[in-house]
LUMDO-773907 format. One line per 4 residues: number of its first residue (from 1); for each residue x negated, y, z negated of C-alpha. Coordinates in nm, 2 decimals. Each point is the difference from the previous one (the first is absolute). Example, Ala and Ser with C-alpha at 12.3 -4.5 7.8 and 13.67 -1.06 7.14 Angstrom:
2
1	-1.23 -0.45 -0.78  -0.14 0.34 0.07
//
This chain:
387
1	1.01 7.80 -10.89  -0.29 -0.21 0.09  -0.22 0.14 0.27  -0.16 -0.24 0.24
5	-0.28 0.12 0.24  -0.08 -0.24 0.28  -0.35 0.05 0.16  -0.15 -0.22 0.28
9	0.29 -0.06 0.23  -0.03 0.17 0.35  0.34 0.14 -0.07  0.39 -0.03 0.04
13	0.20 -0.03 0.16  -0.18 -0.32 0.10  -0.12 -0.04 0.39  -0.20 -0.30 -0.09
17	-0.23 -0.17 -0.25  0.08 -0.20 -0.32  -0.06 0.25 -0.26  0.22 0.26 0.20
21	0.29 -0.22 0.05  -0.02 -0.11 -0.41  0.02 0.39 -0.08  0.25 0.07 0.24
25	0.22 -0.28 -0.15  -0.08 0.08 -0.36  0.12 0.36 0.07  0.30 -0.09 0.23
29	0.15 -0.27 -0.21  -0.06 0.18 -0.33  0.27 -0.08 -0.27  -0.14 0.15 -0.34
33	0.06 0.38 0.00  -0.26 0.06 -0.27  -0.29 -0.06 0.26  -0.15 0.30 0.20
37	-0.21 -0.12 0.29  -0.28 0.23 0.14  -0.17 -0.15 0.32  -0.31 0.11 0.16
41	0.01 -0.02 0.37  -0.30 0.02 0.23  -0.02 0.27 0.26  -0.29 0.12 0.28
45	0.19 0.33 0.01  -0.13 0.29 -0.21  0.36 0.14 -0.02  0.11 -0.23 -0.28
49	0.38 -0.05 -0.09  0.19 -0.10 -0.30  0.34 -0.16 0.06  0.25 -0.20 -0.18
53	0.07 -0.39 0.11  0.30 -0.17 -0.18  -0.07 0.20 -0.31  -0.40 -0.06 0.00
57	-0.21 0.30 0.01  -0.25 -0.05 0.30  -0.33 0.22 0.03  -0.19 -0.01 0.30
61	-0.38 -0.03 -0.07  -0.24 0.13 0.26  -0.30 -0.21 0.11  -0.24 0.03 0.27
65	0.02 -0.31 0.23  -0.34 -0.10 -0.07  0.02 -0.39 0.02  0.01 -0.26 -0.28
69	-0.10 0.27 -0.26  0.29 0.20 0.06  0.21 -0.23 -0.23  -0.24 0.04 -0.29
73	0.02 0.38 0.05  0.39 -0.03 0.03  0.05 -0.18 -0.34  -0.24 0.26 -0.17
77	0.20 0.29 0.13  0.32 -0.19 -0.08  -0.11 -0.01 -0.36  -0.11 0.34 -0.03
81	0.35 0.10 0.15  0.17 -0.21 -0.28  -0.20 0.14 -0.29  0.08 0.38 0.14
85	0.37 -0.08 0.02  0.00 -0.16 -0.36  -0.19 0.29 -0.15  0.23 0.28 0.21
89	0.33 -0.17 -0.13  -0.12 -0.10 -0.35  0.11 -0.37 0.07  -0.12 -0.23 -0.28
93	0.16 -0.35 0.05  -0.09 -0.18 0.31  -0.22 -0.23 0.21  -0.23 0.05 0.28
97	-0.01 -0.29 0.19  -0.27 -0.08 0.25  0.02 -0.25 0.31  -0.31 -0.19 0.07
101	-0.36 0.03 -0.14  -0.19 0.28 0.20  -0.10 0.24 -0.24  -0.14 -0.21 -0.30
105	-0.33 0.20 -0.03  0.21 0.32 -0.06  0.29 -0.10 -0.20  -0.16 0.02 -0.36
109	-0.01 0.36 0.05  0.37 0.04 0.03  0.13 -0.24 -0.26  -0.07 0.21 -0.31
113	0.16 0.31 0.21  0.32 -0.18 0.04  0.02 -0.17 -0.34  -0.03 0.36 -0.13
117	0.33 0.07 0.16  0.17 -0.33 -0.13  -0.04 -0.17 0.33  -0.13 -0.36 0.07
121	-0.21 -0.11 0.30  0.13 -0.30 0.16  -0.14 -0.21 0.30  0.11 -0.25 0.25
125	-0.32 -0.18 0.09  0.13 -0.11 0.32  -0.21 -0.30 0.12  -0.37 -0.06 0.07
129	-0.08 0.30 0.24  -0.34 -0.09 -0.04  0.02 -0.34 0.17  0.12 0.17 0.33
133	-0.21 -0.08 0.28  0.06 0.35 0.16  -0.23 0.15 -0.26  -0.38 0.00 0.01
137	-0.18 -0.17 -0.29  -0.08 0.35 -0.18  0.37 0.09 0.02  0.12 -0.33 -0.13
141	-0.22 0.05 -0.29  0.15 0.36 -0.07  0.32 -0.17 0.00  -0.07 -0.25 -0.25
145	-0.17 0.24 -0.23  0.30 0.24 0.06  0.24 -0.28 -0.10  -0.20 -0.08 -0.31
149	0.01 0.36 -0.12  0.37 0.05 0.09  0.08 -0.34 -0.24  -0.24 0.15 -0.26
153	0.15 0.35 -0.04  0.37 -0.06 0.09  0.24 0.00 -0.30  0.21 -0.28 0.19
157	0.01 -0.21 0.32  0.29 -0.12 0.20  -0.09 -0.30 0.22  0.23 -0.09 0.28
161	-0.12 -0.35 0.01  -0.06 -0.24 -0.29  -0.32 -0.14 0.16  -0.15 0.37 0.01
165	0.11 0.03 -0.37  -0.19 -0.32 -0.10  -0.29 0.14 0.21  0.00 0.32 -0.19
169	0.00 -0.18 -0.36  -0.27 -0.24 0.14  -0.25 0.24 0.15  0.05 0.29 -0.23
173	0.06 -0.17 -0.34  -0.25 0.22 -0.19  0.23 0.30 0.06  0.32 -0.17 -0.13
177	0.22 0.13 0.28  0.35 0.05 -0.10  0.22 -0.10 0.30  0.33 -0.13 0.14
181	0.13 -0.18 0.30  0.25 0.18 0.20  0.02 -0.14 0.37  0.05 0.20 0.34
185	0.38 -0.02 0.13  0.14 -0.12 0.32  0.34 0.05 0.17  0.19 -0.28 0.12
189	0.30 0.17 0.18  0.03 -0.16 0.35  -0.09 0.23 0.31  0.27 0.21 0.12
193	-0.09 -0.09 0.36  0.16 -0.27 0.21  -0.16 -0.22 0.28  0.17 0.21 0.27
197	-0.10 0.32 -0.13  -0.20 0.21 0.27  -0.30 0.05 -0.21  -0.02 -0.37 -0.09
201	0.06 -0.11 0.36  -0.28 0.23 0.12  -0.25 -0.09 -0.23  0.05 -0.40 0.04
205	0.00 0.05 0.37  -0.30 0.23 0.02  -0.22 -0.26 -0.19  0.18 -0.31 0.15
209	0.09 -0.12 -0.34  0.31 -0.24 -0.07  0.18 0.00 -0.33  -0.09 -0.26 -0.25
213	-0.27 -0.12 0.25  -0.31 0.17 -0.16  -0.21 0.01 -0.31  -0.08 0.34 -0.12
217	-0.28 0.18 -0.17  0.02 0.37 -0.15  -0.28 0.20 -0.14  -0.32 0.15 0.04
221	-0.26 -0.14 0.22  -0.28 -0.04 -0.22  -0.22 -0.29 -0.12  0.11 -0.06 -0.33
225	0.36 -0.04 0.13  -0.12 -0.35 0.16  0.08 0.08 0.35  -0.27 -0.19 0.13
229	0.12 -0.34 -0.17  0.36 0.07 0.12  -0.06 0.07 0.33  -0.27 -0.30 0.04
233	0.25 -0.24 -0.15  0.28 0.10 0.21  -0.20 -0.06 0.30  -0.08 -0.33 -0.14
237	0.38 -0.08 -0.07  0.23 -0.18 0.25  0.30 0.25 -0.08  0.20 0.09 0.31
241	0.06 0.35 -0.14  -0.15 0.35 0.02  -0.21 0.16 -0.27  0.11 0.36 -0.02
245	-0.24 0.23 -0.17  0.13 0.34 -0.13  -0.32 0.20 -0.06  -0.19 0.29 0.12
249	-0.34 -0.11 0.18  -0.10 0.33 0.17  -0.38 0.08 -0.05  -0.02 -0.33 -0.22
253	-0.36 -0.16 0.00  0.13 -0.32 -0.18  0.26 -0.02 0.28  -0.25 0.00 0.29
257	-0.25 -0.25 -0.17  0.27 -0.25 -0.07  0.12 0.03 0.35  -0.33 -0.05 0.12
261	-0.06 -0.31 -0.24  0.33 -0.19 0.06  0.14 0.14 0.33  0.34 0.01 -0.15
265	0.12 0.22 0.31  0.01 -0.32 0.19  0.25 -0.16 -0.22  0.32 0.12 0.14
269	0.18 -0.07 -0.32  -0.20 0.27 -0.19  0.19 0.36 0.05  -0.16 0.30 -0.16
273	0.32 0.23 -0.01  -0.14 0.33 -0.16  0.18 0.16 -0.30  0.38 0.00 -0.06
277	0.07 0.34 -0.21  0.38 -0.05 0.02  0.09 -0.20 -0.34  0.32 -0.13 0.13
281	-0.16 -0.16 0.30  -0.29 -0.13 -0.20  0.25 -0.16 -0.24  0.18 -0.15 0.30
285	-0.31 -0.15 0.15  -0.10 -0.16 -0.33  0.35 -0.13 -0.03  0.00 -0.18 0.33
289	-0.37 -0.15 -0.04  -0.03 -0.38 -0.04  -0.26 0.08 -0.26  -0.24 0.24 -0.15
293	-0.35 -0.02 -0.02  -0.17 0.21 -0.30  -0.37 -0.04 -0.06  -0.08 0.29 -0.23
297	-0.28 -0.09 -0.23  -0.06 0.35 -0.20  0.25 0.20 -0.19  0.29 -0.07 -0.24
301	0.38 -0.03 0.09  -0.01 0.07 0.39  0.31 0.19 0.12  -0.02 -0.18 0.35
305	0.03 -0.32 -0.18  0.30 0.11 -0.22  0.17 0.12 0.33  -0.07 -0.33 0.17
309	0.15 -0.20 -0.30  0.29 0.22 0.02  0.07 -0.04 0.37  -0.18 -0.31 0.15
313	0.11 -0.34 -0.10  -0.35 -0.20 0.04  -0.29 0.17 -0.14  -0.36 -0.14 0.06
317	-0.25 0.17 -0.29  -0.36 -0.02 -0.04  -0.05 -0.19 -0.34  -0.12 0.25 -0.23
321	0.11 0.10 -0.35  0.20 0.32 0.07  0.18 -0.15 0.32  0.10 -0.33 -0.19
325	0.13 0.22 -0.30  0.23 0.18 0.24  0.11 -0.29 0.21  0.02 -0.27 -0.24
329	0.19 -0.32 0.12  0.17 0.25 0.29  -0.31 -0.05 0.23  -0.25 -0.24 0.17
333	-0.36 0.06 -0.08  -0.34 -0.04 0.21  -0.37 0.03 -0.07  -0.29 0.08 0.21
337	-0.07 -0.36 0.05  -0.02 -0.10 0.35  0.34 -0.12 0.15  0.19 0.10 -0.31
341	0.21 0.29 0.13  0.02 -0.16 0.36  0.17 -0.32 -0.17  0.24 0.22 -0.19
345	0.11 0.18 0.32  0.03 -0.33 0.18  0.23 -0.12 -0.30  0.20 0.33 0.01
349	0.10 -0.06 0.37  0.14 -0.33 -0.09  0.18 0.11 -0.31  0.39 -0.06 -0.04
353	0.25 0.26 -0.02  0.09 -0.11 -0.32  -0.35 0.05 -0.16  -0.04 0.32 0.19
357	0.29 0.14 -0.17  -0.09 -0.13 -0.33  -0.34 0.20 0.03  0.18 0.31 0.09
361	0.25 -0.02 -0.31  -0.29 -0.08 -0.24  -0.19 0.29 0.15  0.29 0.25 -0.03
365	0.07 -0.10 -0.35  -0.35 0.04 -0.10  0.00 0.37 0.11  0.35 0.04 -0.18
369	-0.11 -0.12 -0.32  -0.35 0.14 -0.03  -0.07 0.27 0.25  0.34 0.20 0.08
373	-0.08 0.38 -0.02  0.29 0.01 -0.25  -0.20 -0.19 -0.24  -0.30 0.17 0.08
377	0.12 0.33 -0.06  0.16 -0.10 -0.31  -0.33 -0.16 -0.14  -0.18 0.33 0.08
381	0.27 0.23 -0.17  -0.02 -0.21 -0.31  -0.38 0.00 0.00  -0.01 0.37 0.06
385	0.23 0.07 -0.28  -0.19 -0.21 -0.24  -0.32 0.17 0.11
//
């Protein structure tokens, strides 16, 4: 039996988040019976529970709610739990798989302990956390140092983007990192909802949105997702369609400063509609958008982009390595150059039905060929068994 401890997701079953959805699918779609998953799950409740989820052992790890530092403490306590469990049960063949690079300065002291019990330490480096604008300069410096030390000390790294894998080899060549590429997964089954279902009718009426008469953005409202460019360019465009933005902007300083600068509230086409936690409703909204705008400039394979390719026919992506690697010829690309996105939006509004259908087929095929959960789970299981 190969024991795999997964550290760094908030836990399963997944309610949100890329890593959580990944772990949920890895466990739920498990095929190989020779793998036993052990998953740490974050809780702020001191009365921790252990439970089974689709055959995986899930252990709640208590951490106080102390802001950004809680994730570092959570990872460290999760490693302590993994080590204690390995010792207590005399486990001798397995992998500790750490998601993201938060604990670089502390990792070296764990490596030898895990090695002593026949366990290797693998890391998913995620993508450029140190570039995110939400962090102060000292915190960004910590993330970069932490990433370096994770790469240096890990036995193996699994990158969910080829661009990130190339970056790891370029920036950390001196450590000779051992890596492989396994993408994030996506689901292309259509929404179970129909346009006359009550929750669909209610949502579209509430926000005064019409089927196939809107462009769509889904994602965190942060500067590195290029909202400033997307909103300004949409305002410049001549499209007679709405821009529906699904995101949470409560107490968001960036939202308020952008509103002051652009006065986008005066453009009646731009509609901030809050969040949509109903997965089937969100899928239906994606399926019935004229086009999807994706501005992410930081990170690896982005779950929101994969969902868009699986659901939306026309996708307009910010032209950066990891977006182009995912979209390939199935998408249109824009830059930060003045007028770039506005012109693309104008083109899409005039696009023929035949071209629209063709883009949709290419996008779906891209997901089927490279990003289906079945493929991703199979790739992981093979890698774990080789490890």
